[in-house]
C-alpha positions in Angstrom: 25.2 -12.6 30.3 26.6 -16.1 29.7 24.5 -18.7 27.9 23.9 -21.9 29.9 22.6 -25.0 28.1 21.6 -28.2 29.8 21.3 -31.4 27.7 19.4 -34.2 29.4 18.1 -37.6 28.3 14.7 -36.5 29.4 13.4 -33.5 31.3 11.3 -36.0 33.4 12.5 -38.6 35.9 12.1 -42.2 36.8 11.1 -43.1 40.4 10.8 -41.0 43.5 14.5 -40.2 43.9 14.7 -39.0 40.3 11.5 -37.0 40.6 12.8 -35.3 43.8 16.2 -34.7 42.1 14.6 -33.3 39.0 12.3 -31.1 41.1 15.3 -29.7 43.0 17.1 -29.0 39.8 14.0 -27.4 38.2 13.8 -25.1 41.3 17.5 -24.2 40.9 17.0 -23.3 37.3 13.9 -21.3 38.1 15.8 -19.5 40.8 18.7 -18.6 38.5 16.4 -17.5 35.7 14.5 -15.4 38.1 17.8 -13.7 39.0 18.4 -13.0 35.2 20.4 -16.1 34.1 19.9 -17.3 30.5 19.4 -21.1 30.8 18.1 -23.4 28.1 17.1 -27.1 28.8 17.0 -29.7 26.1 15.7 -33.2 26.6 16.7 -35.8 24.0 13.3 -37.4 24.3 11.6 -34.1 23.6 14.2 -32.2 21.3 16.5 -34.7 19.6 17.3 -32.1 16.8 19.0 -29.8 19.4 21.5 -32.6 20.2 22.4 -33.1 16.5 22.8 -29.4 16.0 25.4 -29.0 18.7 28.9 -30.4 17.8 30.1 -30.5 21.4 27.0 -32.5 22.5 27.2 -34.7 19.5 30.9 -35.5 20.1 30.3 -36.1 23.8 27.4 -38.5 23.2 29.4 -40.3 20.5 32.3 -40.9 22.9 30.4 -41.4 26.2 26.9 -42.5 25.2 23.5 -41.1 26.3 23.9 -42.7 29.7 26.6 -40.1 30.5 24.0 -37.3 30.3 23.2 -34.7 31.6 25.7 -32.3 30.1 26.0 -28.6 30.8 27.5 -26.1 28.4 28.5 -22.6 29.2 28.9 -20.4 26.2 29.2 -23.5 24.1 32.0 -25.1 26.2 31.6 -28.2 28.4 31.2 -27.2 32.0 29.9 -30.4 33.7 28.9 -33.9 32.6 27.2 -36.8 34.3 25.1 -34.8 36.7 23.0 -31.6 36.9 24.8 -28.4 37.9 24.2 -27.1 41.4 22.5 -23.8 42.2 25.9 -22.4 43.2 27.4 -23.5 39.8 24.5 -21.9 37.9 25.0 -18.7 39.9 28.7 -18.6 39.3 28.4 -19.3 35.6 25.7 -16.7 35.2 27.6 -14.1 37.3 25.0 -14.0 40.0 25.4 -13.5 43.7 26.0 -16.8 45.4 22.9 -18.2 47.1 23.0 -18.4 50.9 22.5 -22.1 52.0 19.2 -22.8 53.8 19.6 -22.1 57.5 23.1 -20.8 56.8 24.8 -17.5 56.7 27.7 -16.5 54.5 29.2 -14.0 56.9 30.4 -16.1 59.8 27.2 -15.6 61.7 27.1 -11.9 61.3 24.1 -11.7 59.0 22.2 -8.6 58.6 
């Protein structure tokens, strides 16, 4: 199983939109972990040492600044920056079955 690491400024949010976005992302992470994905989340406000320990993250922050977070690594390599990964991305990176969109069907209307 691949190792997915998310580096964020904070694991909290600021304002209603941020709170909703963070809640959605937390639900996506919980879903993926429930399917067997290995995901670690690190908030700079809560775990600054994890940022310093990781050369990829340290280099990224040095070049782009903390405002460019969040940053997602898959097996230590940069996968996405500037936004949280989607549920589909988490599933793909972890080798999980792709989630079916809410109210949707992935088989052209022939679900079952």
